[in-house]
N, C-alpha and C positions, 0 to 999 in steps of 0.2 A: 504494500500500500504506500503510494507516494505521499508527500507532505500535503498536497492539495486534498487528496482523499481523506487523509487523517484529520485535516481541519474540518471537513464536512462531517466526518463521524463525530468529532467532539461537539460540533454545533448541533447536530441532530440529537445528541444526548441532552443538550441544554433545552432544546425545543420540547422534547418529551417530558422533561422535568417541569416545564412550565404548565403542562396540561393537568387539569383535574382528573380524577379517576374516571368520571363519566366521559370527559372529552377524549381521554386516552382510549377508552373502550370503543367510542364512536369512530375514532381515527382508524383503529385496527380493523374494525368492521368494514370500512370504506376502501381499504387497500385491496386491489384486485389481484387474484391469482395466487395469493399466499395460502398454503394449506391450513385448514382450521386448527390442526394440532399446534402448529408453530405460532398461531395468533394468541396462544395462552401463555407464552413465555414472558419473563420479566422484561422491563423496559430496556435494560442494557443489552440483553440478548436479542430483543426485537430490533434494535438499531442495526446489528450485524445481519439479521435476517432480511431487513428491508434493503440494505445496500447490496447484499449478495443476490437477492431476487431481481432487483431492478437495475443494478449497476449504479455507478456513482452519479453520473448526470441524470440517468433515468429516475433515480430515487429523489433527486432534488425536484424534478418536475412533478413527480407524484405527490411529494409532501406539500408543494405549493398548492396543488389542486385540492388536496384533502383539507388543508388548513382553512381554505375558503368555505368548504362545505360544513365544517364542524359547528359553527364558524369560529375560527381563531385567526382572523386576518387583521389583528390589532397591531399597533406600532411595535410592541415588544417582539412579536413573532416576525413581523416584516423586517425589523432591525437585524435579526439573525439571518434572514433569507436574502436580503438585498445583495451582499457580495457574491453569493452563489448564483443569483439571477443574472448578474452582470457576467459571470463566468460562462453561463450557458449561452448568452448572446455572443460573446467573443468566440466560443467554440463553433457556433453556427456560421459566423461570418468568416472564419479562417479555417478552411478545410484541412489544414495541417494539424490543427488542434484536435483533441479528442472530442468526438461528436456523439450524437445519439446513436449513430450507426455502429459505434464501438461498444455499445452497452449490451446488457444481457439479452438473450433471445426473446424473453417475455416483453421487454421494453420495445424491441425492434418490431415485433409482431403488431403491438398496439399502434406504433407510429405508422407503419405501412397501411394498416387497416383504416386509419383516420385521414391519411394524406389526401385521398380523393375527395372525401366529404368536406374537409376543411377548405380545399382549393375551390370547390363549388360554392361554399357559403361565403367565402371572402371575395372571390373574383366576380361571381355572378351579379349580386346586387350592386357592386361598385360601379358597373357600367351604367346602370340606370340612374345612379345618384350623382353623377358628375356635374350635372347642370344646377343642382340645388345645394350641394354640400361643399363647404370649404374645409380642406384639411387643416389641422392645427399647424402644420409646418408652414402654411401660406398665410397665417393670420397676421404676421408682421407687416406684410405688404398691403393688408386690407385697410379700408377707411375706418374711422372711429365707430361709425354705426354700421353694423353688419346685418343686412336684411335677409341675406341667405342664411342657411342653417349650418351649424356645426354639429356633428354627430360624435358623441363622446361616451366613454365608459368611465363611471365614477369609481376611483380607486380609494380615495380617502376623504372623509368629511370631518371637519372640525366640530367642536361644540359651538353652541350659539354664543355670540359675543355682543355685548351691549355697547352702544355708542350714542353720542349726542349730536344732533344736527346743529347747523348754524343758528337756528332759532331756539336751541336749548331743548328740543323735543327728544325724548329717549326712544331709540329704535333698536332693532335686532338685525344682525347680519351673521353670516358664517362663510367659511371657505371650503372649497372642494379641490382636490388634486385629481385631474382627469386626463385621459389619454385616448388617442386613436391609433391607427396603424402608421402615422407619420411623426408623431411626437407627443408631448405632454404639455399641459398648461394649468395655471392656477385660475380658479374661477371664484369670484366674490359674489355671493348671493344675498340680496337685500330682502328682508321681510320674514318675520317669524313664521308666518303661515306656510312658507315654502319649505321649511325644514323637513316636514313630514312627506314632502313630495319626492325626495331623493333618498336613494339607498346605495350603500357601498356595494360594488359588484354589478350594478345594473347599468343599462345603456339608455341614453336620452338624446332626442333631437331638440336643439335649442335654436329658435329663430328670433331675430331682432335683439341681439345682444350688443353691448358696448365693448369695444376692443381698444384698450389703451395701456401703455406701459407694461407690456407683456402679461397683462391680466385681463381676463374676460369678465364682464360684469353682467349679472342677471338681474333685471329690474322688473317692475310691475308690467312693463310693456313686452317682456320676453314671453314668447309662446313655447310651451314645453309639451313634447309628445314622446311616445314610446316607439322606437324603431325595432327592427328585428335584432335580437341579441347578437353580439359579435365579440371576438377575442382581440386583444391587442398584444404586440410584442412584449416579452418579459422585460426588456430594457426600458421601454417607456412606462410600463406599469411600475417598475422600481423607481423611476424618476418622479412619477406622479405621486407616489406614496410619501415622498419626503418634501414635496413642493410647499406644503403648508406649514412646515416646521421652520422656525426662525433660524438665522445664521448662528453657527457655533463660534463663540468667542473664548479666548483664554480667560481664566477667572480674573486675572489682573485687569484685562481689558474690560470685562463685564462690570466689575466693581468700580473701576476708574472712570468709565464713560459717563455715568450718572444720567444716561438718557432714558427716556420712558418708552422706547420701542422694545418689542419683545426680543429676547435673546436666549440662546441655548449654551450650555457648558458641558464639558466632559472632564471627568476626573475620578479619583478613587475615594470611596466612602471611608472616612476616618472614624466617625461616631454617628450613632443614631439615638435620638431621644424622642419620646412621645409624651405629650402633656395636654391637659385641658385648660382652655382659656375661655373667658367670658366675652362674647361679642353680641351686642344688642340684647343684653340680659339673658343670653342663651349660652349653655356650655358647648364649646366646639373643640374638636380634637385637632391638635397640631402634631405633625411628625417632622422633626428637624434632622436633616442629613448634613453633616459636616463634610464637604467635598473639597478635595485638594488636587491641583495639578502641579506642573513644574513651575508655575508662576506665582501662585497664591492659594489661599484657603478661604472658604466662605460657607456660611450657614444657608442652606436651602430649606425654606419653610413650606411644607406641603399642607394644604388645607382640605378639610371636609373629606370627600370620597377618596382622594389621593392619600390622605393621612391614614386611611383604614387599610390600604393595600400594603403588602409586604413584598415589594419588588426588588429589594436590594438588601444585602448583608454588609456588615463592616468588612472592608477589603475588596469588595466588588468594584470594578470600573463601570461607570454609568454615564449615559448621556441624559441630561435633564433638559427638556425642551420648553420653549415659550414661557420664559420666566420674566418677571419684572422687578426692577430694583426697588427696595424699600429702605428708606433712611429713617432711623429713630434716634434722635439726638446725634451722637457721633458713631453710632453703630450702623453698619450697612449689611443687609442680607438680600437674598433673592427670594421672591415670593412666587408661588405657583399661581397660574391663571386658569381660566376655564378650558384652555387647550393644552395645558402642561401634560407631559408624559415622562415617566422614568423608564429608560430603556437600558437593560443590562447588556454591556458590551463584553465584559470578561468576568468570569467567576473569581471570587476570592480564592487564593491558593490554600491548600491544606498545609498547616505548619505544626511542628512539634515545639511546644513551649513549656518552660519551667516557670511556675508561678507559686505565689504564696496566698492561699485563700484566707482572707481575714474576717469576712462577714457575709451576711445574706441580705440582699436588697429586696427580694420578693420571693414568695414561695406559693405555688399552687399544686394541684394534683398532677398537672402535666409538666410543669417546668419550674426551675429554680434560677433566680438571677443572683450570681455570685459576685462579690467584690474581691479583687485580688491585686496584689502588688506584683508588678512586672517591669523589670528594667528601671526601677526607681519611680515608676508611675503607678497610679491607681486606676484600674480599668474594670469594667463590668463584663461578665461572660454569662451566657445562658446555657443551661444543661438540662436534659430531661430528668425529671424526678426519678423515673425508673432506673436510669443509668447510675445516678448518684446513690440510690438505695442499694443497687446490686454491688457497686464497687466497694462501698464501705459497710455493707451488711447492716443496713439500718432499715427497720420495718416501716413501710409506708403507713401513714395514718395521722391522727391529730397531733401526735408528739414528734413527727418527723423533723420539723424545723428545730425543735428544742434539742433532739438527740444529735442532729448534725452540728449544731452550734457548739455542742459539748466537746467535739473533737478538734475545734479550731483553736489557734491558727494551724493550717496544714500546708506543707510544701508538696506540690504535686507536679507530675509531668503529664501533659495532655496533648492529644491531637485536636487541633482547633482549625475550623474554617470560618474566617471572619471573626465574629465574636461568639460563635456556637461551638461548644465543646462536644466533639464527636465520640471520644473515648479517653480513658485514663490508662496510664502504664502503672501497673501495681507490682 
């Protein structure tokens, strides 16, 4: 297995780990041609089964298709898939590269079976639509007001965003990343009532749109209709998926710019803290990620639904998108917005650490939060209550915390991923 195939195997493991049990079961059921007995294997074995059955490139294509059907076509999964989508496109364009014809027999049979059908579906209707449809690639040369139609597939839809008009009236807008067989473009849609009219993965005909500054605008004058569904090249689908994400800045640039435009950052998670704050006389959950890159360190404050998600561990490399600067006295942080997403780029590595456990910060039936001294610093670690009980022969129950505190302080050697203790060396 070459390095490219090994990277795909590692990424596929991460994708399967992101799935819930129900999503994983649905994914397995949707994979064609794999014998039923092999579908009952554990996730790690299933990764090897998928790659062996479909081949490297074939398995990428199958996973892209299945993720849409589950559906798990969200930014986290797309973030994992985009580099491999681009690899497929390069392989298609360069015959010297490994292509689908080099894949497994099962993948090649499906490809040959569908080639004629796809050619008919793509080339047939295109001849009839030339007079009425403007391809995305030609939009730059079009006038501001486009009376002819653009036919697009919606790849990504943002959440609704509130804005104020010049008259001070509060309105709603949202963004879409769309593509056709010639390119991709960002669409701004005005009007709350239109939000329910669009769905990711669906195709639409848009007449009478405004075209300016590389953005298409859908207004109250735009006519929306449903064309025959169609597929778009994976390259343009990948481009459209990230069109509505804000530019990635270094943390130093993000904090120093003090601008109010949306921005994204990448870095490693140093600390994670959850707390409740009062907003408008209501208790609201905050989740604070301390993120660091090679230029600086900053607190990223995630609000409401995002605060409930556990998308990152200490030590993970993440991209946090569509953030806005928040200044409070002399403190600067980055706050989540309605379109923020946390995308895991790289898992925290597994490490062996020597630490001195000095106290317990929290204790439930499922997990215990330990406070430990490590390299002269005090840090928190999470461990399952079951593992702690088995390691130190303490009976679970009402007196568990009391019995464990009785053996502290304790110097231990542990295998740790991020801030999660996976095992102890005894």
